[in-house]
Structure formats: C-alpha cells, structure tokens
N, C-alpha and C positions, 0 to 999 in steps of 0.2 A: 771658596770652591765655586760659588755661583759665577764669580768674575771669570775664573779660568774656563768654566763651561761656556760662558757667553763668547769668549774669545775663540774657543775650540769650535763651537757650533755656528758661529756667525750670527748670534742672536742680537736683535736690535736694542734690547734693554733688559735690565734686571731691576725690578722694583718690588719692594715689600717682600722679598724672598721668592718671587715668582718669575719664571722665565717667559719672555714674550718673543716668539719666533717671528722673524721678518716674513717668512712664508713657510708653509708646511713642507713644500718641496725642498727648499734650501735646508731646512732642519733635518729632513730625512737623509739627504745627501751628506750632510755634515756628520750625522751619526754614523753613517757607513765609513766615512773618513776616520772618525775617532776610533772605530772598532779596529781599523787597520794600523793606526799609528799614534793615537792620542792616549796617554797613560793616565787612567783615573784610578785613584786609590780606593780599595774597598772600604766602605764606611765602618766595618767592624775591626779595622786595623788601627791600632793606636801607637803613638810614638812619644817617647820622653827621653831626652838625653840620647844615649846610644842604644836604648832598648826599644824593641818593636814587638808588639804582641796583639793577639786576637782577643777581643773582650766579650765574646758571646758564646764561648764553648761550654756546653753543658757539663755538669759534674758527672762523675762515675756513679754507678748504681750498686756498688757493693763488692763482696768477695767473689773469687772465682779465677778463671784464667785471665791473666792481665792483658794478653794480646787481644783476646776476643772482647774483653771489656773495652779496650781501646778502640777496636773497630766499631763496637756498638756506639761509642761516643762520636766517632767520625761520621758514621752513617746518619745519626740523629742530627748532627750539626749540618750535614749536607741536605737535610730534608727528606731522607729516605730511611726512616727508622726501622730497625729490625731487632727483635728481642735477643738478649744474650743467649737464652736457651736454644733459640732457633739457629743462631750463628754457630753455637757449639755443635748442634746436630748436623747442619749442612757442611761444616768444615771437617767433620769426623772426629774432632777432639773430644766430643762427648763419649766416644767409643774406643779411643786409642789407649793403649798401655805402652808408653815409650820405654825402651831400654837400649842401652849400648853396652855390649859385653866386654869392651876393651878400654873404655874411657877411665882414666885414673886422675885423681886429684890429690896432690901431695903424697903420691906414692900408693894411694889406696884406691881399689876398684870402687867407683862411685855409682851405685845403682840409682841414686836419687837426683843426679844432675840432669840427665837427659829428659826426664819428664818436664823440666822447667824450660827446655829449649824449644824455639819455634819451628824446628824442622818438621814436626807433625802438622802444623798449620801450612807450611810451605807445600806439603804433598797435595794439598787441596785448594790452594789459594785461587787458582784460575777458575775452578768450578764454583767456589764460593762467590767469586766476582759475578759470574753469570747468574747465579741464583739470586743475588741481592740487587742486580741491575746497576752495579758500579764497578768499574775497573779498580783492581787492588794491585798496586805495584810494590815490589820489594827492592830495596837498595841495601847493599852490605850483607850482613849476616842474615840468614844462613847461606845465601847464594854465593857469597864471597868468603866462606868460612876459612879456607887455608890462608888467604891474605890477611884476614883479621888476626889470626893466631901469630903470623910472622911480623906484625907491625905493632908498634906501641900505640895504645888507645888514642892519645891526643893526635898523633900523626895520621892515623887511619881516619879519624873523624874529620880532620881538616881537609884531607885529600879527597875523601869519597862521600862524606855525609853532609857537611855544613852547607854547601851550595844548594842542595835539595831542601834543607830546612829553611834556609833564607828565602828561596823562591816560593815555597809553599806558604810560609807565614805572610810574606808580602802580598800574596794573592788571597789571603783570608781563609786559608785551609789548614787546620791543625794536622799533625802527623803523629804516628805512634813510634816512640823510640824503643829499640831492642836492647836489652841488658840494662835498662834503667828501671829499677823496681820490678823487673820482669814484666814490663808493659807500662810505659810512661807517655801520657798524652802531652806532646810538645805544643805549646800555645804561643811561644815567643822566643826571641834570641837577643843577645847583646854582643858586645865586643870583647868580652873577657878572653884573655889569652892563657892564664894559668889555671883556669877552672873550666868545666864544661859550659859553653856559652848558650845554654838552652834553659828555658823556663817552662813550667807547667805543673802537672800534678800526677801522682800515681793513678793509673787507669782505674783502680779499684776504689779510689778515694771519693767519698760522697760530700766532702767539704768544698767550700769555695776557695780556700787558700791555695795560692800558687807559689812554688819555690823553685830555686835553681836545681836542676837535675844533679844528683850526687855522683853520677857515673858518666863517662864519655859514651854516648850512644854508638853501638857497633853496627847499627842498621836501622832501617825505617820500614814501616808499612804506611803507604799513602794511598788515598783515593784518587782515581783519575776521572775520566769522563763517565757520564751515565750511558748505559747500554740497555738494550731491550732485555728485561729480566726473563729468566727461564720460567716456564709454567710451574706453578706452585706444586702441583701433584707430581710432575716430572722431577722436580728438584728433590722432593721427599723420597721418591722411589730411588733416585740415584744415591741419596744419602744412606738409605737402608742397604743398598748393594755395597756401598763403600764400607759400611760398618761390618758387614760379613767378611769382606776382603781383609779388613784390619784384623779381625779376630783370627783369621787363618794365615796371617803374615803374608798376604798376597797383594798388598797395596803399595809397596815400596819400602824404603827408597830404592831407586833404580841406579843411582850413582855407584859405580864399582867400588869406590872407597868405603861405602857404608852398607852395601847390599848384604853382606854376611856377618854384620856385627850389630846393626840397629834393627830392632824388631818392634812390632806393634800389637801383638796379641798373645796367642798361646806360647810362642817362643820367648816372649818377654817375661811371662810368668815363670817359665821353666828356668830362665837365666837368673831371675831373682831368687827363686827357691834354691838353685844350685849354689849361688853365692852364700846364702845363709847356711847351707849345710856344710860348706867348706870352711870349717871353723879355723883353719890355719890361714885363711885369707883375711887380713884385717879390714875392718870397715868402721864407719862412724854411725852413731845413732841418727844423726841428721839426714844421712843418705836415705835411710828407710823411712824417716819421717816425711821427707819430700815425696817419695813414691806414694806413701799412704795419703798424704794431703791431696796430691794431684788425682789419685784414683777416686777419692771421695768427691772432689769437685767435678770431675768428669762425669761420674755415674749419676750424680744428682741432676746434672744437666740432661743426661740421657733419658732419665725417667720423665722429666718435665717435657722434653721434646717429643718423645714417643707418645705420651698421653695426648699432646696437642695434635699429633698426626692421626691418632686413633679417633679423635673426635670428628674427623672429616672422612672417615672410612666406615664401612659396614661389613657385615658377614664375616667370612673367615680371615680376611686381612686385619680387621679390627680385633678379632679374637687373638690372633697370633701376636699382634702388637701389645695387647694387654699381658699376654704370657711372657713376652720378652721383658716388659716392664717389671713384672713380678720377679724374674730372674735377676735383673739388675738391682731390685730391692734387696734380694738375698746377698748380692755382692756388697751393697752398702752396709748391711747388717754385719757381715763377716769382717769387712775392712774396719768397721767401727770398733772392733775388739783389739786392734793392733795397738800395742803400747811400746813405742820405740825406746823410751828412756831406759838406759842400762842394758840395752839389748846386745850391742856389739861385743862386749866383753864377757858375755854369758853364753857358753856353747849350748846349754839346754834350751835357753830362751830362743836362740837362733834356730835350733831344730824345730821347736814348737811352732815358730812363725812360719818356717818352711812348710810344715804340714798344713797350716792355715792358708798359705798362699796356694797350695794345691787345691784346696776346697774352693777358694775364690776362682781359680782357673776353671774348675768344673762348672761353677755357676755361670761364668762367662761363656763357656762353650754351649751351655743350655740356652742362653740368651741368643747366641749366634744362630742356633738351629731354628729358633722361632723367627728370627729376622730373615733367615733364608726362605722360610715358608711364606713370610709376609711378602717378600719380593716377588715370589711366584704369583701370589694372589693379586698384588698390586698390578702386575702385568696384565691381569684380566680387566683392570680398570673399573673397580667398584668404588665410587665415591658418592658423597651426598653433600 
C-alpha cells in the first residue's frame, strides 16, 4: 500500500513504514490528484478469494423493528450514532399501526403481513434523514413494489440491487437488505450465482457471527452523504405531529394504489377488528401474532422515546407527554393479553379479541389526544 501511495503522490521515499514527501506543495497537489482519480481501498474492506467484506461493522443491539435496528447499525458505523428508540420515534414507526385491508397470502386475508413491511418507514424516510443528519436512500422495495412482485427474486436482485451492494461494500459502507430476516445488515458479497451472494447478519442479532443471507434482497436502505441535521427540538415536534397524523390516518400513503386500503391508525384497528368478527373469513394465527408482536415492539419504543422527549421539556408539554406515555402503557398492557394460538378457528375467541382490539384503539386515541395537545404546547417553545 505504501509503495502505491508513493507512486500516486510522488513521494521521494518510503522507509520504516513512514512517508517522506519531497515537498509539502507537491504532496498537497498530488493528494488533490488522487482524490480525482487515484483509487484507494478503504482499510476496513477485506478480500479473500471471491468474497469482499467490511470487517468493522458493529453488532445489532437486540429485538425490535429490523429495519430501524439496521439503520441504527449503519449510523453507528458512520460515526453518527442515534439510539433505536429515537429512530423509532423520529420515523413514526413507534406510533404506527400498519394494516392493508386487501392483501391476501395463500388465499387468506393477512392482517399480519403489512406490519412487517417497510412502507411505514418509507413514509418518513426523508424526514428521518434530515433529523439524523445523514441521507437515507432506498433502492427496490418498497419504491419498486410492483416490479418486485412481477419479477423472480434472483433476477430482480441481479438487475436492480447487486450493483448498489457491490459499490457500497467496496466503499466500506454496509447496507440494510429488505426481506432478509425483515432487516439484514449486509456487510459483504461474493460471486455466488445459485444463492444470494450477500453476507452479514440479522439486524437484531447481537452476535459477531456473519452468514450468507437466506433470501434474495428485494431492496436496500443505504446511507448517503452527511447533511446538516435538523434542530433536535424541531425534530421532536415534527415527530409528535406525525404521530397524531398516523393515529388519524392522515399521514399517507398518498400513492393511489394504496390510499384506500393501507392504514396507519384508527382505521387500521377497525380493519383488524372487522376481520376478526367476520368469522366466515379464514385467517391464520400467525397473522394476528405478527400484528401483536409489531404493536408491542412499536409501543415499547414509543414509551421510551416520549419519556426522553419529556426530559427536555417542562410545564404543560411535559405533562401531556407523560399522559400520552401512560396511555401507551395501557396499550401495552392490553396487547400483552392477546393469545393468538388457536384463535383463527375459534369464533368466540375471534370476537373476544375484536372487543379487546376496540379497547386498544380507544387507548390509542387517548394517547393521540395528549400528543395533539403536546404539539400545541411545543409550538410555544418551552424547553430546558
């Protein structure tokens, strides 16, 4: 490496591992030249055989939303760490209840699939980027959702995804794969043709072990350049307003294909309850288990995020934040009572859960009222 550097920079000698420039001016000029055309490999990128990987990507920090856990890892690796709970709050995922009233899987209306889909994150991706001070790009799903569905996974990956993976890994920047473990931190690639040619670990994994991704990534979330971050208080105020909009199903999606079938708040709960009460509509236990798991993950993050925001506020804004937190605590308590096993084939159990969902929706609406008042008080600008 030193020899190539000396050739590139026009250095007079390399001795004992140190570089000795012929002159400072020549070295500075040569550095500018190198920036324009001399390719230097990042020191954290390793190669062996046909495999290329990044060796300094931090492990995940535990359970939760895999895409946000993945972004947490990417931001930490980039030197701009942001906590999982804050990312959940700023993205709106802490407050969302995703539902698609028309999606079917193997002929059954699947209430539990769409909470696992990153379209809720996509609603807020650009704002999240401004709040964290890092551009966040999306390639493939969900922005190219129709094309993904119409193309076989290996073909779609090779056509639309692999070049981005290769370029990012070569530059020493990991990416988050979509539909790999519902959030997979890609740290390397190889030349495999019959299997997904990407390596890394589940974004929720706290182990150091890295394996080949078991699925073909249908999309990526990637960090771009650093940008001026949004003021912290302004970012929190925007997140609170977005939470209210989500609760009232006013935050999107705006795409005409999804506008009247994908919901984020009270309409999502109503759709879930209606499916449960329609006992002639077959479902699967896992569908409801997925909804429940995501609801618990999201609202735990909401409680943690709102408490952190309240610590920086005073007066009525802080009081309303604590009340909203208490309402979400009630949501967690109620959701913790859900037992999906054996549910789908038991009409009475389905109706009982529908009644429980109505109670959860009421607690959610109470939280939204407190957050709406919080937003009003935040506009007055009381912080400490």
